Legacy VTK file of the C-alpha trace (Angstrom):
# vtk DataFile Version 3.0
C-alpha trace
ASCII
DATASET POLYDATA
POINTS 70 float
-83.465 -87.637 -145.978
-86.178 -90.262 -147.318
-89.568 -87.744 -146.767
-91.417 -91.152 -147.279
-90.570 -92.522 -143.833
-91.726 -88.966 -142.671
-95.478 -88.963 -140.943
-97.696 -86.597 -138.589
-97.110 -85.242 -134.838
-100.367 -87.419 -134.456
-98.803 -90.593 -135.554
-95.465 -90.553 -134.374
-96.874 -89.421 -130.518
-99.171 -92.900 -130.912
-96.077 -94.607 -132.035
-93.786 -93.108 -129.333
-96.678 -94.217 -126.961
-97.330 -97.713 -127.792
-93.403 -98.202 -127.626
-93.432 -98.660 -131.602
-90.341 -96.046 -131.320
-87.796 -94.416 -129.632
-89.296 -90.778 -129.687
-90.092 -88.035 -131.863
-88.311 -86.012 -134.201
-88.426 -82.831 -135.856
-87.267 -82.454 -139.441
-86.436 -79.185 -140.767
-87.419 -78.563 -143.893
-87.241 -75.645 -146.654
-90.658 -74.710 -146.713
-91.333 -74.612 -143.166
-90.284 -71.259 -140.948
-88.585 -72.575 -138.235
-84.825 -72.202 -137.304
-82.254 -74.881 -135.499
-79.077 -73.988 -133.827
-77.513 -77.430 -132.369
-74.353 -76.649 -130.339
-72.244 -79.635 -129.923
-70.017 -80.311 -126.630
-70.672 -77.428 -124.941
-71.993 -78.034 -121.217
-70.275 -78.597 -118.259
-69.545 -82.546 -118.073
-70.098 -82.134 -113.984
-73.181 -79.450 -113.709
-74.532 -80.079 -117.208
-74.760 -76.292 -117.397
-74.115 -74.411 -120.821
-70.631 -72.842 -121.268
-69.627 -70.320 -123.493
-70.128 -69.344 -126.082
-73.117 -70.961 -125.575
-74.430 -69.594 -122.643
-75.191 -66.906 -124.583
-76.420 -68.025 -127.602
-78.877 -69.406 -125.406
-79.891 -66.270 -123.680
-79.445 -63.407 -126.987
-81.768 -66.027 -129.132
-84.586 -65.988 -126.441
-86.083 -69.409 -127.370
-86.878 -73.096 -126.841
-83.567 -74.983 -126.027
-83.612 -78.562 -124.828
-80.861 -81.015 -124.281
-81.155 -84.152 -127.264
-80.102 -87.604 -126.489
-77.361 -87.701 -128.445
LINES 1 71
70 0 1 2 3 4 5 6 7 8 9 10 11 12 13 14 15 16 17 18 19 20 21 22 23 24 25 26 27 28 29 30 31 32 33 34 35 36 37 38 39 40 41 42 43 44 45 46 47 48 49 50 51 52 53 54 55 56 57 58 59 60 61 62 63 64 65 66 67 68 69
C-alpha cells in the first residue's frame, strides 16, 4: 500500500461529493486501534441475508457491519 495516496476523511468526502472519487474507503494500519473482519460469499443470493457461519460471526461481534461494493 502506498500511504502517499491516503488523505483525511474530510478531504476524501469532498472528492467523493464532487465526483472526483468513486467513494470513500478505510485503510487498516498497524497503528490504529481497529480490527476488520472480511466475510466473502456469505449471503444468500436471492434474499441477501447472511448465511452460516457468517450470521453467527456478525451476531457474536455485535459491531458495525456493512456489505462492500465488491
